[in-house]
C-alpha positions in Angstrom: -17.9 5.9 -9.6 -20.4 4.6 -7.0 -19.6 0.9 -6.6 -17.2 -0.9 -4.4 -13.7 -0.2 -3.4 -11.4 -3.1 -2.7 -8.6 -2.6 -0.3 -5.9 -5.2 -0.5 -2.4 -5.6 0.9 0.5 -7.8 1.3 2.5 -7.8 4.5 5.2 -9.8 6.2 4.8 -8.7 9.7 1.3 -7.0 9.9 2.2 -3.3 9.7 0.7 -2.8 6.2 -2.4 -4.7 7.1 -2.9 -2.3 10.0 -2.7 0.7 7.7 -5.1 -0.9 5.2 -7.6 -1.5 8.0 -7.3 2.1 9.1 -7.9 3.3 5.5 -10.9 1.0 5.2 -12.3 2.3 8.5 -12.1 5.9 7.2 -13.7 5.0 3.8 -16.6 3.2 5.6 -17.2 6.2 7.8 -17.5 8.2 4.6 -20.2 5.8 3.4 -18.1 3.9 0.9 -18.8 0.2 0.3 -15.4 -1.5 1.1 -14.2 -5.0 0.5 -10.9 -5.5 2.3 -8.8 -8.6 2.1 -5.2 -9.7 1.9 -3.7 -9.9 -1.5 -3.4 -13.7 -1.5 -7.2 -13.9 -1.1 -8.0 -11.8 -4.2 -8.9 -14.2 -7.0 -10.2 -11.6 -9.5 -11.3 -8.0 -9.6 -14.8 -8.6 -11.0 -17.3 -6.1 -9.7 -14.5 -3.9 -8.2 -14.8 -0.3 -9.2 -11.6 1.0 -7.6 -8.6 -0.6 -5.9 -6.4 0.5 -3.0 -3.2 -1.6 -2.9 -0.8 -1.5 0.0 2.6 -3.0 0.4 6.0 -2.2 1.8 9.3 -1.4 0.2 11.8 -4.1 1.1 15.4 -3.4 0.2 14.2 -0.8 -2.3 11.7 -3.1 -4.1 7.9 -3.5 -3.9 7.0 -6.7 -2.2 7.3 -9.7 -4.6 3.7 -10.7 -4.2 2.6 -7.1 -5.1 4.6 -7.1 -8.2 3.1 -10.5 -9.1 -0.4 -9.3 -8.4 0.1 -6.2 -10.6 1.2 -8.4 -13.5 -1.5 -10.9 -13.1 -4.3 -8.3 -13.0 -2.8 -5.9 -15.5 -5.8 -5.9 -17.8 -8.4 -5.2 -15.1 -6.2 -2.6 -13.4 -5.7 -0.7 -16.6 -9.5 0.0 -16.6 -10.0 1.1 -13.0 -8.7 3.8 -10.7 -6.0 2.6 -8.4 -4.5 4.0 -5.2 -1.2 2.7 -4.1 0.3 3.2 -0.7 3.7 1.8 0.4 5.3 1.7 3.8 8.9 2.6 3.8 11.1 4.5 6.2 11.0 3.4 9.8 12.3 6.6 11.2 11.9 10.4 10.6 15.1 10.9 8.6 14.3 13.1 5.6 17.0 11.4 3.5 15.4 8.0 4.0 12.0 9.4 3.0 13.4 10.9 -0.2 15.2 7.6 -0.9 12.0 5.7 -0.4 10.1 8.0 -2.8 12.9 7.5 -5.4 12.8 3.8 -4.9 9.0 3.7 -5.4 9.4 5.8 -8.6 12.1 3.3 -9.8 9.8 0.4 -9.1 6.9 2.0 -10.9 9.1 2.7 -13.9 9.5 -1.1 -14.3 5.7 -1.2 -14.8 5.2 1.4 -17.6 1.6 0.4 -18.0 0.7 0.9 -14.4 -0.3 4.5 -13.4 -1.8 4.7 -10.0 -4.2 7.7 -9.7 -3.1 8.2 -6.1 0.2 7.3 -4.4 1.5 7.7 -0.9 4.6 6.7 1.0 4.0 6.2 4.7 6.4 5.4 7.5 6.7 1.8 8.4 7.2 -0.2 11.6 10.3 -2.1 12.5 10.0 -4.7 15.2 12.9 -7.1 15.4 11.1 -9.4 17.7 8.8 -10.4 14.8 11.7 -11.5 12.6 12.6 -15.1 12.0 16.1 -16.7 12.0 18.6 -15.6 10.8 17.4 -11.9 10.7 16.3 -11.9 14.3 19.8 -12.8 15.4 21.6 -10.7 12.8 19.5 -7.5 13.4 18.9 -7.9 17.2 20.8 -4.7 18.0 18.5 -2.5 15.8 15.9 -0.9 18.1 12.2 -1.2 17.3 10.6 1.8 15.8 7.2 2.9 14.3 7.2 5.8 11.9 3.5 5.4 10.8 1.7 8.7 11.1 -1.8 7.7 11.7 -3.1 11.2 11.3 -1.5 11.5 7.9 -2.8 8.1 6.9 -6.4 8.9 7.8 -6.1 12.3 6.1 -4.9 10.6 3.0 -7.8 8.2 3.2 -10.4 11.0 3.4 -9.0 12.4 0.0 -9.2 9.0 -1.8 -12.7 8.9 -3.1 -12.7 12.3 -4.9 -9.3 11.4 -6.4 -10.4 7.9 -7.4 -13.6 9.2 -8.7 -11.8 11.7 -11.0 -9.7 8.8 -12.2 -12.7 6.6 -13.0 -13.3 8.3 -16.4 -9.8 7.7 -17.6 
């Protein structure tokens, strides 16, 4: 695989976009041609050799727009290597991390045709000041947190191309 990699994401509050940009930066530094854009700006996957899709788990489910994207582009995605990263836990509690992995597995089981070549669960960011009504009022006592591990995210990004390349022949 020597063509382009598209990195796309869906985000409510910007955290997933920040992770996607960090991954794109690493890939570009490795000499990879990267096209990065939000999910709602992806019209088709023509000319894309591999895809990196990012979204968050919300109440145990992949973001609605990510699920819709996967169904819409099912045919194209079944012929290219795909990496999937999701943002989940917003703290360091191991039980929450295990639950997030279990939730991701459950969500992927609903899409039996979709087999990402690479998957990762990263910590998310919780910033109640970015919420709208009524959540901002309801959840105002929950403190802000950021469980994104930038070193782990960048390390994962470095491993992407060899893994996606090995998946290109499938």
